[in-house]
C-alpha positions, -999 to 999 in steps of 0.1 A, spaced: 99 -174 -947 63 -185 -951 37 -160 -948 5 -170 -931 -27 -154 -942 -57 -150 -919 -91 -157 -933 -116 -131 -921 -144 -156 -926 -129 -180 -900 -127 -152 -874 -164 -144 -879 -173 -181 -874 -154 -182 -841 -172 -151 -829 -206 -165 -837 -198 -198 -819 -188 -179 -788 -220 -158 -790 -241 -190 -792 -223 -205 -763 -228 -173 -743 -265 -171 -751 -269 -208 -741 -252 -202 -708 -275 -172 -701 -306 -192 -709 -295 -221 -686 -287 -196 -658 -321 -179 -662 -339 -213 -661 -320 -223 -630 -327 -190 -613 -364 -194 -621 -364 -229 -606 -346 -217 -575 -369 -187 -570 -400 -209 -573 -386 -235 -549 -376 -208 -524 -412 -193 -526 -427 -227 -521 -404 -234 -491 -411 -200 -476 -449 -205 -479 -447 -240 -463 -425 -227 -435 -449 -198 -428 -479 -222 -427 -460 -246 -404 -449 -218 -381 -485 -205 -379 -499 -239 -370 -472 -244 -344 -479 -210 -329 -517 -217 -328 -510 -250 -310 -491 -231 -283 -514 -200 -279 -549 -211 -289 -557 -232 -258 -579 -230 -228 -569 -221 -193 -585 -236 -162 -599 -212 -137 -614 -237 -112 -629 -272 -110 -658 -280 -87 -675 -313 -80 -711 -317 -71 -716 -343 -43 -745 -367 -45 -748 -397 -21 -711 -395 -11 -698 -394 -47 -689 -367 -72 -718 -370 -96 -708 -341 -119 -678 -318 -124 -680 -281 -134 -648 -267 -150 -645 -230 -154 -623 -220 -183 -611 -189 -201 -589 -182 -231 -552 -185 -225 -531 -153 -229 -526 -145 -265 -552 -169 -278 -576 -162 -307 -613 -169 -304 -619 -204 -292 -650 -223 -303 -659 -247 -275 -683 -266 -298 -653 -279 -318 -632 -286 -286 -628 -322 -276 -623 -336 -242 -606 -368 -230 -616 -380 -195 -590 -405 -181 -599 -425 -149 -587 -457 -133 -617 -474 -150 -607 -463 -185 -606 -434 -209 -636 -416 -226 -634 -392 -255 -661 -365 -253 -676 -338 -276 -698 -308 -270 -736 -313 -269 -765 -293 -254 -771 -321 -228 -746 -342 -208 -742 -379 -214 -714 -406 -211 -697 -391 -242 -709 -355 -242 -702 -324 -221 -722 -291 -220 -711 -255 -219 -728 -226 -202 -718 -189 -197 -705 -176 -164 -693 -142 -178 -699 -133 -214 -680 -100 -219 -681 -103 -257 -719 -101 -258 -739 -133 -263 -710 -153 -278 -713 -182 -253 -746 -196 -264 -761 -231 -269 -751 -246 -302 -721 -223 -307 -703 -213 -275 -673 -191 -284 -648 -174 -261 -640 -142 -279 -629 -119 -250 -601 -123 -224 -628 -117 -197 -651 -144 -209 -656 -174 -186 -674 -206 -195 -685 -236 -175 -678 -271 -189 -700 -297 -172 -694 -334 -171 -717 -361 -158 -693 -383 -140 -720 -407 -130 -728 -414 -166 -691 -416 -176 -679 -438 -148 -710 -454 -134 -713 -464 -97 -723 -429 -87 -693 -411 -102 -659 -403 -86 -655 -416 -51 -636 -403 -21 -598 -401 -28 -603 -408 -66 -583 -390 -92 -589 -383 -129 -572 -364 -157 -589 -343 -183 -574 -331 -215 -591 -303 -234 -581 -300 -271 -591 -270 -291 -596 -271 -329 -562 -257 -336 -545 -284 -315 -539 -265 -282 -540 -289 -253 -548 -281 -216 -544 -308 -190 -565 -307 -158 -560 -331 -129 -589 -337 -106 -583 -350 -70 -613 -358 -49 -609 -351 -11 -605 -381 12 -639 -374 27 -670 -359 12 -692 -363 43 -716 -334 47 -705 -315 16 -727 -305 -13 -698 -293 -35 -660 -295 -33 -630 -280 -51 -611 -306 -70 
């Protein structure tokens, strides 16, 4: 019967090899975990930012209170739109709000200015609960009770005296955060004897 002898040196080499493999596996796992944690953090940050922007688009918008047209020579020569912050909206800077006026004669993009023109609207305060926030140059709605008047010169925009009897127009108000409010204007079939009409 043959006797087999075990070499203690061989057993030590196997143990060291196993240890090296184990350490390598731990290092690989640690690097993979680091990559996953960084990726998860990046994705979470992106998701939070996207969620906030989406929320702002829904909540940070204007709400129409009323729309009134001024009658001159049988046409609507100007339109006054009273607006307020929509429920849950943050402060809204009307100087950065854009307006699109769509009529049968075409579409006009408008921005805020201190005087009306074919491409500009003005803003004035009706009720400024926040205390001098709705001012020329920087009109801001910062209180739920604030009311501002947006004025359009429809004679300058359309020509031919403005909106005629029975005409319709659509206005889209877009705040800086992307909130959109659509307002439909419908001129009564007759403007005879009226100085102003609800649209």
